[in-house]
N, C-alpha and C positions, 0 to 999 in steps of 0.2 A: 504493500500500500504506500509506503514511503517513496518507493521508486516511481509509482504512478503519480503521486502528488508532485514529486520533483519534475516529472515530465510536463505536467500541466503548468507548473510554474514557468518553465522555459517557454511554453506556448504563450503564456500571458505576457512575458517580456517581449516576445516577438511581435505581439500585437499592440505594443505601446504607441506606435505611430498612429494607430486608429483611435486610440483613446483609452487611457489606463483604467478609468472608471468602468467604461463599457466592457473592457476585457476582463476585469476582475469579477464583475457581476456575471459575465458569461461563464467564467471558470467555476464560480461558486454554484451556479445553477446546474452546470454539467456534473459536478462532483456529487452534489446532494440530491438532485432530482433525476437526471437522466441516467447516470452511471448505474444505479441500482436496477434500472429497468432493462438494461441491455441483455441480449442473449449471451450465453456462455460460449466464449471462443473455443473452449475445449471440445465442443461438439463437432468442430471441424475435423478433429482426428478420426471421427467415425462417420464422416459424411459419405453418403451413398449417391453417386451421380445418377441422374436419370439417363439410362442407357437403353438403346433400342433392343427389341427382340431379334436375336440372330438364330437362323436355322441353318444348320450345317450338315454335311454328309457324314457317313460313318467314319471317314478319314479326317473330318474337321474342316473340309473345304466349304466355303460360303455358298449357300443356296439362295437365301433371301434375307432381307432385313426389314423390320417393321417398326415404326415409331416416328413421331414428329421430329424428335431431336436425334440428330446423327452425332454420336459421340463414341470415341474410342480412347478411354483413359490410358495414359502412358506414365510410367515412372520417369522422373526427371533424368535419371541416369541413362535412359534409352533415347533421349532427345538430343539432336546434334547441338554442339556448342554454339555454332553460328546462329541457330534459331533462337536460343536463349538470349544471346547478346543482341539480336535484332529487336526483341521485345523490350529489353532493358534500355537500349538506346532510344527507342521510340517512345516508351511510356514512362520510364523512371530511371534516369541515368545515375541517380544517387541511391538506388535501391539498397545496395549493400552498406550504405553509410548512415541513413536516417533510421529512427526508431519506429517507423510506420507512418510518420508525418514528416514531410519535407517542409521545414519552417520557412525556408527561403521562397519556395514556390507558393506556400500558403500565404505568406505576407503579400506577395505580388497579387494573388487572387483576391485577398481581402481589400487591398488597395483599389483594385479594379471595381469592386462592389461599391466602395465609398465614392469613387469618382463618377462612375457611370450609372449607379443605382440599378445595376443588373449583374447577373452572374457572367463571368467571363472564363477564358481558358486558364489552364494551369491549376496546380494545387493538389490534384488527385494522384497519389502514389499507387503503385501496384497493390499494396496492402489495402489501401482505402477502396480501390476498385473491387478487391476481393470481398471486403466487408459489405459493400453495396450489393454485389451480385448474390451473395449468400443470404444476407439478412435484411436488406432494406429495399424500399421501392425506388423507382427511378425519378420520382417527382423532385423538382428543383426547388428546395426550400432551405432556409437557414437551419431549421431544426434538424432536417435530415443530414445536412452537412456536419453539424456538430456530432450527431450520433455516429456518423461515418468516421470522424476523427477519433472519437472515444473507442469505437470498435477496433479501428486500426491499431491503436496503441495496445489494446488488450490482446489482439491477435499476435502482435510482435512479441509480447511477453510470454505467449503460450507456445507458439510454433517457431521452428527455425526458418531462416531465410529460404532454404531449399524446399521445405515443406510448403511455405507460402507460394513460392514461384510455381511449384508443381500443381497446387490447387488452382492457381490462377490460369495456368496454361491449359488445364483440362476443363475449366468452367467457362471461359470467355466465349461470348457469341461472336462468330466470324462470318455471318451471312449464309444464306441458302441452307438453313436448318443445320448448319455445322456448329457444334459446340466443342471447343477445344482445338488445339493445333493439329492433332492427328486426324480428326474428322475433316478439318479444313484442307489438309493436304490431299485427302482422298477426294473431296468434293471438287476442288478446283484443278487438281493435277492427276488424280488417279494414282497417287503414289503414297508410300509410307513417308513419314517425316525425314528419315535418314536418306531418302532417295532424292530429296529436293536440292536444287542448286541455290546459290546465294541469292539470285534475283527472285526466285520463287519464295524463299524464306522471307525476304524483305517485303514482298507483296503481301504475304499473310500477316506479317507484323504490322503492316500499315492499316489493317482492317478494323481494329477495335474502335476507332473514333467514329466511324460511320459505316458499319458492316453491311447495312441493307442498301445504301445508296451509292457507296463508293467502292464497291467490289469490282473486280476485273470483268465480270460478266455483264453487270448492269451499266457500269460507267467506266470503261477502260481508261479514259483520259484522267479522270480524278484518281483512279487507282494507280496510274503511272506517277502522278504527282506525289501521292503518299509513299510509293516505293522509293522515289527519289529522295524524299525527306528522310526515310528510315536509313537508306544507304549513306546519306550525308551525315546523319548523326553517328552512324557506326564509324565512318571515317574520322570524324572529329574526336570521337572518344578513343581512337586508336585500336578499335576492334578489328578493322580490316586494313589492308594495304591500299595505296592509291591504285595499283594495278588491278586488284580485285574489284575495287570501286568502279573503275572505268569499264571493266568487262561486264559487270552486273548492270550498270547504267545503260549499256548498249544492247542488252538482251531484249528480244521482242517479248510481247505478252504471249504466253503459252497456255494461259488458263482456259479451261472449258468445263462445262458441267459434267461430272462423272457420277453415274449411279454407283451404289455399292458394288464392289468388284465380285460379282457372282462368278464362281469357278465351276459350278455344277448347274446345268440347265434343268432344274426340277421345280419350277414354280408351282406346278399343280400340287406337289408334295408340300411346298412351303405354305400354300394356302390351307391345306389340311391341318398343318401344325398350328398355323395362326388361329384358326377357329377353335382348335382344341385348347390352346393356351388361354384365349380370351374367355372361354367357358369355364376353365379351371380357376383362373386367377382374377378375372374381370379385365376389361380393356385397359384401364389406366395402369394397373400393376403389370399386366403382361407387356405393354408397350414401353414401360419406363424402368422396369425392375432389373434390367441387365441380364435377362435369362438367355442362355445359349442352349438350344435344343439340338442334341445330336440325333440324327435320324438313322434309320437302318439302311438308307440308300447308299449303294456303292457307286462311286463316280464312273468307273469304266463301264459298268453295266448300264447305268443311267444314260450315258452318252450313246451307247449302242442301241438302247431302246428308242431314243429320240431319232437317231439316224434311220433305224429300221422302219419306224412308223411313218416318218416323213417321206422316205423313199417309196414305201408301199402306197401311200395316199397319192403321191405324184404319179406313180406308175398307173394307178387306176384312172386318174385324171387324163393322162396321155392316151390311154386306150379308148377314151370316149370323146376325144376331140378338144379343140381350142375354143374357149368361150370369148375370145377377143381381148382387146386392151382394157385396162382398168379405168382409163380416163384419157384425156388428151390435153395438149397445150396448143393454143392458137398459133398458127403458122408464123405470124410476125414476131412471136415471142420466143420461138425456138432459136437457141443460140444465146439468149440473154440469161446469164447464170442466175441473177437474182430472181427472175420470173420463173425459171425452171425449178430453182430451189424451193420457192414458195409453193409451186404446184405439187412438188413431191412430198411436202410435209404431211399431206393427207394420205400418204401411202407409205407408212413406216415399214421397216423390214420385218418379215415373218418367216420363221423357219429357215433362216439362212438365205432367203431370196430377197434381193434388192429390187426396188422400183427404179425405173430409168426412163428418160425421155429419148425417143428415137430422133437422132439428128440427121441421119442420111441413110438412104436405102439404095443398094445396087442388087443386081440379080443374085449374086453369090454371098452377099453379106449385108448386114446393117450395122450402123454405129450408134451407140446409145450413151447417154450421159446420166449416171447415177449421182446421188447426193455425194458431194465431195469433189465432183468435177473431173474425175478420171475417166476419160472416154474408153469404152470397151467395144471390141469388135465381136459381133455375134454372127457366126457363119451360118449359112443356109442349112448345112447338115444338121444343125441343132434345132431347126424349125420343121423338118420334114414330117414330124409327128402331128403337126398342128393343122389337121383337117378340121374344118368348121364343125362345132358341136351342133347337132340338131335336137336329139333327145337321148335318153339313156341307151337306146338301141340303134341310133342312126348317126352317121357322120357325113359331112360333105366331101367333095373331091379332094384328093391329095394336092398340096401346093407344088408348083413347079419352079418357083423362085421366091426370094425373100419378099418381094413386093406383093405376093399373094397373101402374105401373113401380116405384115406390118407396114405402116406408112409414117412419114415424118410427122412428129407431134404426138404420136401414140405414147401412152405411159404403159410400159410392159414390165414383166418380172424377168429378171435374169439370175441365173446361178453362176457363181464364180467358176472359171474353167481355165486356170493357169494365168500366166502373165499377160495382162492387157486383153483378155478374152472372156466372154461370157456365153452362156447357153440360154436360149429362150425357155422360159418355164412359166408356171402359173401357180397362184395360191389355190390349192384344191378346194372344191366346193364340198366334197365328201368329208366325213369325219371318221375318227377311229380312236382306238385306245390300245395300249399294251401295258400289261402288269406282270411282274415276276416276283415270286416269293420263295423263301426256303420252306420246303414242305415239312421239315422236321419241327419248326417252331413258329412259322407264320411271319417271320421277318420279311417285310417287303424290300426287295433289293433294287427294283427299278419300277418306275411308274410314269407313263406318259398319257395324259388325259385328253390329248388332242394335238393338232398340228403345231400350235403355238399358243401359249397362255395369253399373250398379248392380243391375239386374234379372237380368242374366246376363252373365258375363264371357266366355262362349264366343264367340269372334270368327268369325262365319260367313263373313266376307269372305275369310279366309285359312285357316280350320280346317275348314269344312264342305265335305266332298267330296260333291257331289250329282250325280245323273245330269244330263247336259247336254241331252238331248233334241235338238230341232231346231237349237239354236245350234251344234251340231257340223257340220251339213250343209255350210256353206261350205268346210270343210276337205276333205270328201269331193269336192266339186266342184273345188276347187283342185287336188287330186291328179288329177282327171279331165282338167283342162286341160293338165296335164303329160304326159298319155298320149293325146293326139290328139283330145280332145273340144273343142268350141267352144260358145259360149253358144247357138248355134242347132242343136246336135245334137239330133235327135229320139230320145226314149226313151219306150217304151210304159208309160203309167200304167194298168196292168191287174192284175187279181187274180193272186196268186202264192202257192203253198203250198210250204213247206219241211219236210222230215222232220227232227225234232229227236231224234236217237238218245239223247241224254242223258236226255231226259224221256220217251222212248218215246211221243211224240205228234207232232202237226203244228203248224207255225207258220204262221198265216194273217194276215200284217200287212195293215193297211188305212190309209187316210187319215183324218184327224180328222173330216172331213165325212161319211165313210162312202160317198163316191161315188168313181167311177173316171173318168178323163178321157182315156184313149186316148193316142195319140202326142203327146208334150209336149216342147217345146223346153226345153233345160237352164235357160235364164233363167227361164222361166215356172215351172218346177218349184221353183226356189229362191225366187222371189217369193212363191209360194203354198204353199211348204213341203210338196211332194208326197212322201209317204213311199216309195211304190212305185218312183218314179223313182230315188230315192237308193239303194234296195236294188239295183236293176238296175245302176246305175252302179258301185257298190262291187263287185258280183260280176264285172263286166266288167273293171274296172281291176285288181282283185285286192286281197285283204286285206293281204298283206305290203307291197306298194308303197304302199298308202294309209297304213298304220301308220308306215312309214318317213318318209313325207311329213309326217304330223302331228307326229311326234317331232322332226323338224328345226325345226318352228315353235315347239315348246315343250311339247307334251304328253308326259309320260313314257311310253315305249313299253309299260312293264309295266301302265299304267293303261288300255290300250286292248284290249278283248276281241277275240279273233281269230276272230270270226264275223260274219255279216251283220247282226246286231243293231247293230253299230257304226254302220251307215248311219242309224239312228234315234237315235243319241246314247245308247247304253247304257253308255258310259264315264262315269266320275265325275271331276269337277274342281271346284276352288274358283272363286268369282267372280273373284278376282285372277288366277288362271291363265287364265280365259276372256278377261279384258280384255287381258292381256299377249299372248295368241295373236292376238286381233283387231288388236292394234297393228301386226302385220306387214302387214295389208292397208292400214291407214291410212298407214303410213310408206313404202310402196313396196317392201316385201319384206324388212325387217330384223327380227332378233330382239332385243328389248330386255329388260333385266333389271329387274324392279320393285324399288323400294327406297323406304323412308320416311325414311331418314337422309340429310340434306344434309351435315352436318359435326358434329364433336364438339369442344367447346372445354373446356379445363381451367379451374380456378378463376381463373387469371390472364388468361383470355381468349385463350390461345394455341390454335390448331387442332392437335389431336393425332390426328385421324382424319378422313379425307374419302374416301368411297367413290368409285370410278369409276362414271360413268354413260355407257357406250358409246352413241354417238349414231348414229341413222339419218339422217345428214345429210352430203351431199356438196356441195350448193350453198353451204352456209355456209362451206366451206373454199376456195371458188374465188378469193376476194379476198385470201387469205393466202399468204405465202411457203411454199414447199414444205418439209416437215419430213422428216428422214431416217427418223424412227420416229414412230408415233402417240404423242401425249402429250408430245412434245418441246417445250420452251419456245421460242417464236419471238417475239422482241421483247416485246410486252406480253401475248402470248396464251399460254395453256396449252391446247393442243388436247386435247379428250377423245378416248379411243380410239374407233375406228370399230366400230359394231355389226356383228355377223355377218349377212351376207346369207343368207337361208334360202328366199327365193322369187324367181323372175325378176320384174323390175319389171312386165312386161306381165301376168303372172299376177295379181299383187296388184291391178293397176288393173282388170282385167276382173272380178274378184270384187267389188271395191268398186263398180264400175258396176252390177253385178247387185243388190248389196245396197242401192244407192241406190233402185232400183226397189221393193225391199221396203218402204221408207219412203214412197215416192211413191204406190204403188198396191196394195201387197201386204199381208201380215199385219201390217206395222208402220206402216200409214198413219195410225194414231192419233197417232204422233209428229209427223207433218207438220202435223196440225191444230193442235197446240200450238206448235210452233216453225216460224215462217214463214221457213225457210231452204232454200237449194238445195244445201247442201254436206253433207247428212247421209246416212249409210248405216247399216244395222242389220239385226238378225235377232231374231225371236221364238223362244222355245223352250218346249215343254210336254212333260212326261214321262208315262210310263205311269200310268194311274189318277189323273192330274192331281195328282201329288205335288209337282212342281216347276214353277214358272213363271219364265221368264227373258226379259229383253230386254237385248241389248248393241247399242250404237250408237256412232258416232264421226264426227268429221271430222278434219282434219289437226292440230287443236290439242288434242283431248281424246277419249279413248275411255273409255266408262263402261259398267258392267254392273250391272243390278238383278236380284236374285233374291228370290223369296218362297216359303216352304214351312214345313211343321211340322218341328220337330226330331226328332220320333218317326216321320217318314215317312208320316203320315196323308195321305189325299187332301184336297186343297183344296176339293173340291166341284165340282158341275156348273157348267160355264161358266168356271171360273177358269183361263184359259189365260195364256200369256205376254203376249198382247195386252191381256187384261183386267186382270190382277193386277200384272204387272211393268212393262209399258210406261208406265203413268201415273207410276210412281215415277221412272223414267228421264227422262221428259219434263219433270216438275216440276223436277228437278235441273238438267237441261241448259238449261232456259229461263233459269235464273239464271246457271249456270256459263258460258254463252256470250253472255250479255248484254254488248253492246259489243264483242264479238270479231268482227273482220271475217270475212266468208265466204271460205273457202279450200277449193276442191275439190282432190282429189288430182290432181296434174299428170299429163296423159296422156303416156306414154312414146312414144319413136319406135318404128316398126315395127308400128304398129297401123293398120288401115284400116277405115273405116265404109262399108258398102254396103247397098243395098236387098235385102231378102230377102222371100220369100213366107212369111207367118207359119204357114201350114199345113205346108209342106214343109221350111222352113228353108233352102231353096236361094236363091241369088242370083237376082234378077229385074230386069226393066226398070222404068223409071219409068212405063211405061204401065199397069202392074198397079195397079189402084185399091186393092188390099188391102195393098200393099207397106209394109213398115216398115223402119227402119234397124237394123242390128246391126253390132257391131264385132268384128273378127277380127285375129289375127296374120296378117301378109301371106301366110305359107305355108299357112294353113289356110282361106282364103276358099273357100267352097263354089262349085262350078261352077254356071253359070247354067242354069236349067231347060231352056230351048230348046236350049242347047249339049249338055246331058246327053242329050236325045232324039236329037240328030243323031249323037252318039257311038254311041248304041245302034244307030242306023241305018247305022253304018259310016263316018260322017264324023268326021274328026279335025282339030283346030285348036288353037292356043295358048290357054291360060286367059286370060280378060280379067277385069279388076276393075271392078265397077260400084259 
């Protein structure tokens, strides 16, 4: 207290020129009235900066950032010395000498008030600015100024100079939502502070006086003047050499607005996390609490998912023709950079495709001007696909030269194609989704909810409930296996007619091929997606038992229609629901819960939330001591909870075995041509009127679902089946996602037997039968041998034998 009063005494002496009586009265009022009401400067030690919500990949790479204040607190030891000196030179050159109040500057400021009867420049030290920013309003009054002085003195008694400077540099507002020097470095230059050059540091150090109106984006000339002032002060204080001063003064303005440097394109996942965090913590806390959410998303697989989906959607678009330019620029404005730049602002980049104005057209090429002004050559060979779009099933004539496709002034899309060249493209009208997850625990490893989040934020991977079509058939057959069927059970693939009382008409379902195949083994019916077999199986097993079976696996019972159309996938589901359901086949019969959040850390790096990931894993527990309860800590291990078993292991294996044939020789064989692996299983799906195309496939490490369709439920057009439209997306993704991953087929459980059967009858047969094939059964369901069946009919009886 004595030190505090002594400091106030010095302040009084400094103000004698204004009037000793007035000064003494002010000091007394400050000591006895204001000082006791001041906040405690000690609270600055525990200050928590308002920091945005950061969503990152499993590797810690930034996906998205949410919050009004962009802030990245930095330790003072991590900031470059030149940056510290730039702020000291500009804001408080006696920072290391005064006790929080610079009496010389304060005296000048008070003198200005007395002379001009208004507040003027000068007087505020870095410590006083810190006091104002943390504890006081920005209103300009004598009372606030006195409080500011008193708080500054108190802060200096509580904190070291380094602590004060660190708080200041992390708190100060520097324009464009940037709070603190690290955020400003990212906003204006897209760099970390230690990557800035001297001119850029001086530019940032010049911002505190008028960050909103004198920053290099809004007013480059005023910002240059402030930069010159800072550099001049640094030179005068001896902080930089004349040579460095001259070099920095000559540097051009390089500032531009930079969004947070996202290194993983997973904005659909970022939005899922944002919603979860605001529901859990409330918007204010979520956006300012400094939380970092580590997701389950793996960068390389996410990048592969984006590329695969975008390529697949563009391929579909090209198959159906060119819908023309997105807009045009008047002929007299072509060549005017300002006019073209303005026209292109309404056409931002989507999915790696840039908008560009056509400058010139010749028969073999066109030249286009994208934003930034670098002219690209677009050769006619990249336009040959661009037959005019008529409708989903018709296109116009093929172009013969570039002028048949584009003309000067058109605004078109181009994809980069090497140095100085581009390829004609288009933003697809069709939509799609791709999602991949670990079938053992539900962790989502990649998720693309559309062509580009900026084009449409509707997340089709988790929000689009679409008819499932034939991808639902494995669940029909899984229910059949639980009700006495085997992979060799014969079902008649023949015409069938049902009376539909609701529509007062008849339902005559058929196969996609339009043909009928007669008695068909269950395996073959699934491999080749025979509709009529599925209907007869569902009718025989029963709708209620089948719905109960599918509901256990993960399909909400209320989403499953209670009629025979369910056999053809008339129910609706999201791609993520489909992947999660197929995970039960991949993991041996367990239901896993999908999640994109691995853990949530607070601003101090402490884990505040970690969801459970129930695991479909028994083998991984065999080498560990027994726990009394799932999740109990044992030594160095935290065991995750056990996932719920929803299918018998042999049921899951038999369905997977049949689905591996789908990939090997059935409707999904296109996947086998791309991925040279033996451990894949999958299923195609196509819905009525070709509105939806699906492919879902998996091995033990990854299950992935690709879907393509129009948001407004239009038909995709003739021939656009799951094998044509969706499977190539899946195969492109999985060829990257499984690169380097060892092949692992689903282990065969005990209690299954493989025997020779006659492919026509489905009966067990001898090795002498030249047509015999192998089939796998549960031991108790092995069919009797054909000759034994005949003997039984003739009155002979004997024990069943296994062959």
